[in-house]
Rosetta silent file (secondary structure, phi, psi, omega in degrees, C-alpha in Angstrom):
SEQUENCE: XXXXXXXXXXXXXXXXXXXXXXXXXXXXXXXXXXXXXXXXXXXXXXXXXXXXXXXXXXXXXXXXXXXXXXXXXXXXXXXXXXXXXXXXXXXXXXXX
SCORE:     score description
SCORE:     0.000 S_00000001
   1 L     0.000  133.571  179.949   -3.834    9.256   20.600 S_00000001
   2 L   -74.215  133.317  178.842   -0.543    9.551   18.739 S_00000001
   3 L   -68.180  150.105  175.097    0.222    6.526   16.497 S_00000001
   4 L  -102.635   98.222 -176.388    3.205    4.351   17.371 S_00000001
   5 L   -77.709  141.627  177.260    4.946    3.973   14.043 S_00000001
   6 L  -132.017  148.295  176.656    7.091    0.920   13.363 S_00000001
   7 L  -119.758  127.084  176.452    9.332    0.086   10.437 S_00000001
   8 L  -130.703  139.568  177.027    9.880   -3.516    9.372 S_00000001
   9 L   -72.141  159.193  175.077   11.770   -4.731    6.354 S_00000001
  10 H   -58.872  -38.249 -179.930   10.023   -6.915    3.819 S_00000001
  11 H   -62.838  -40.346  179.421   12.396   -9.701    4.868 S_00000001
  12 H   -65.933  -40.036  178.784   11.305   -9.401    8.516 S_00000001
  13 H   -66.391  -43.544  179.871    7.633   -9.549    7.533 S_00000001
  14 H   -67.257  -30.607  176.483    8.230  -12.545    5.286 S_00000001
  15 H   -67.633  -39.937  179.609   10.176  -14.289    8.055 S_00000001
  16 H   -73.783  -25.826 -178.522    7.231  -13.778   10.407 S_00000001
  17 L  -134.349   73.003 -175.414    4.753  -14.872    7.704 S_00000001
  18 H   -58.381  -26.805  179.643    6.509  -17.325    5.374 S_00000001
  19 H   -67.673  -13.737  178.197    3.220  -18.131    3.637 S_00000001
  20 H  -103.086    8.826 -179.499    3.267  -14.565    2.301 S_00000001
  21 L   -55.570  134.719  179.534    6.817  -14.813    0.934 S_00000001
  22 L    97.700  -24.507 -178.519    7.066  -13.099   -2.413 S_00000001
  23 L   -69.031  -36.465 -177.938    4.112  -10.753   -1.911 S_00000001
  24 L   -94.664  -21.260 -176.603    6.250   -7.908   -0.623 S_00000001
  25 L  -100.745    5.200  174.956    9.442   -8.599   -2.540 S_00000001
  26 L   -93.714 -118.620 -177.408    7.813   -8.849   -5.959 S_00000001
  27 H   -59.994  -31.790 -175.241    5.905   -5.966   -7.489 S_00000001
  28 H   -84.155    2.810 -177.782    5.562   -4.113   -4.194 S_00000001
  29 H   -77.913  -14.867 -175.551    9.304   -3.976   -3.555 S_00000001
  30 L  -129.708  142.591  173.630    9.765   -0.871   -5.680 S_00000001
  31 L   -72.085  146.505  178.835    8.014    2.453   -5.881 S_00000001
  32 L  -134.771  154.872  174.544    6.474    3.170   -9.245 S_00000001
  33 L  -126.705  126.454  176.566    5.108    6.157  -11.063 S_00000001
  34 L   -98.556  136.763 -176.122    2.495    5.720  -13.752 S_00000001
  35 L  -142.450  150.612 -175.397    2.428    8.341  -16.423 S_00000001
  36 L  -106.694   21.843 -179.490    0.448    8.823  -19.620 S_00000001
  37 H   -58.889  -44.353 -175.847    3.143   10.558  -21.690 S_00000001
  38 H   -64.553  -46.165  179.940    3.485    7.653  -24.120 S_00000001
  39 H   -65.283  -34.270  178.042   -0.242    7.349  -24.853 S_00000001
  40 H   -66.468  -33.613  177.638   -0.467   11.107  -25.316 S_00000001
  41 H   -70.027  -42.630 -176.463    2.339   10.929  -27.900 S_00000001
  42 H   -77.095  -36.454 -177.911    0.724    8.041  -29.783 S_00000001
  43 L  -123.621   85.822 -174.558   -2.863    9.270  -29.456 S_00000001
  44 L   -58.469  -25.786 -179.847   -2.769   13.070  -29.475 S_00000001
  45 L   -80.361   -7.096  178.818   -6.548   13.296  -28.912 S_00000001
  46 L   -62.465  124.864 -177.723   -6.259   11.366  -25.640 S_00000001
  47 L  -143.932   90.166 -179.766   -7.427   13.735  -22.966 S_00000001
  48 L   -59.675  137.282 -174.280   -8.068   12.261  -19.545 S_00000001
  49 L  -104.840   -6.078 -179.604  -10.929   14.135  -17.956 S_00000001
  50 L  -118.671  120.634  176.838  -10.549   13.065  -14.344 S_00000001
  51 L   -66.538  150.740 -176.191   -7.577   14.246  -12.296 S_00000001
  52 H   -55.202  -45.044 -176.361   -5.891   11.542  -10.240 S_00000001
  53 H   -63.449  -30.474  176.927   -6.896   13.013   -6.878 S_00000001
  54 H   -75.922  -38.996  176.964  -10.540   13.025   -7.981 S_00000001
  55 H   -63.761  -40.523  178.013  -10.342    9.477   -9.326 S_00000001
  56 H   -61.893  -40.002  177.808   -8.775    8.352   -6.036 S_00000001
  57 H   -62.626  -40.301  177.522  -11.652    9.984   -4.162 S_00000001
  58 H   -61.534  -41.679  179.024  -14.126    8.065   -6.375 S_00000001
  59 H   -62.260  -46.402  179.962  -12.355    4.793   -5.536 S_00000001
  60 H   -63.116  -44.158  179.246  -12.482    5.527   -1.807 S_00000001
  61 H   -61.801  -41.881  178.074  -16.152    6.538   -1.996 S_00000001
  62 H   -61.876  -45.948  179.906  -17.003    3.342   -3.889 S_00000001
  63 H   -61.170  -44.027  179.333  -15.147    1.239   -1.331 S_00000001
  64 H   -63.125  -29.611 -179.020  -16.881    3.024    1.549 S_00000001
  65 L   -80.309   -4.675 -178.422  -20.258    2.372   -0.092 S_00000001
  66 L  -124.423   71.599 -178.429  -19.634   -1.400   -0.150 S_00000001
  67 H   -61.659  -22.826  179.678  -19.143   -2.536    3.447 S_00000001
  68 H   -65.985  -18.099  179.099  -19.740   -6.152    2.375 S_00000001
  69 H   -98.878   -1.162 -178.378  -16.341   -6.030    0.654 S_00000001
  70 L   -96.341   95.073 -177.660  -14.519   -4.539    3.627 S_00000001
  71 L  -116.083  134.180  173.986  -13.102   -7.523    5.444 S_00000001
  72 L   -95.174  133.077  176.748  -10.466   -7.525    8.137 S_00000001
  73 L   -90.474  102.088 -176.047   -8.233  -10.585    8.142 S_00000001
  74 H   -58.504  -34.380  179.047   -7.943  -11.340   11.881 S_00000001
  75 H   -66.174  -44.480  179.176   -4.929  -13.585   11.312 S_00000001
  76 H   -68.727  -38.306  177.267   -3.018  -10.946    9.377 S_00000001
  77 H   -60.006  -45.607  179.098   -4.076   -8.289   11.872 S_00000001
  78 H   -65.601  -39.826  178.948   -2.713  -10.422   14.734 S_00000001
  79 H   -60.874  -46.693 -179.921    0.481  -11.163   12.798 S_00000001
  80 H   -67.075  -36.867  177.128    1.169   -7.462   12.219 S_00000001
  81 H   -62.954  -43.276  178.521    0.363   -6.627   15.849 S_00000001
  82 H   -64.112  -46.218  179.570    2.823   -9.309   16.988 S_00000001
  83 H   -61.130  -45.464 -179.482    5.482   -8.136   14.542 S_00000001
  84 H   -63.500  -34.172 -178.818    5.018   -4.491   15.581 S_00000001
  85 H   -67.964  -21.613 -179.574    5.292   -5.404   19.256 S_00000001
  86 L   -90.376   -7.330 -175.552    8.776   -6.814   18.618 S_00000001
  87 L  -107.112  125.168  177.356   10.076   -3.716   16.826 S_00000001
  88 L   -66.218  146.161  179.147   11.210   -0.689   18.800 S_00000001
  89 L   -63.201  125.472  176.615    9.590    2.571   17.706 S_00000001
  90 L  -161.019  152.787  179.632   11.828    4.347   15.232 S_00000001
  91 L   -71.487  160.715  174.436   11.303    6.328   12.060 S_00000001
  92 L   -57.636  140.746 -176.941   11.653    4.821    8.626 S_00000001
  93 L   -55.468  -26.789 -179.265   15.363    4.878    7.660 S_00000001
  94 L   -87.251   -1.012 -178.158   14.681    7.327    4.828 S_00000001
  95 L   -75.073  150.730  178.061   12.899    9.824    7.096 S_00000001
  96 L   -69.980    0.000    0.000   14.541   13.155    7.955 S_00000001
């Protein structure tokens, strides 16, 4: 089944869930890139041995191995389902 993608602004989500105000418009409001250039300049012997894609795989594998930590928040799930049902299907504004 093809997913039905929806785009909602942070403001729309926060309006629907005022108790979560600030969660999306704080640190998560901007894309970030982490880079180790500075530490490499200061500590020339620094040599990370795990590529990001491999480290990400380790994180996913660890998470998958701990089902006791995998909890679905039924309230948040219902909130997002309700919010998505009110938004017509359309691509993200930045999409080609």
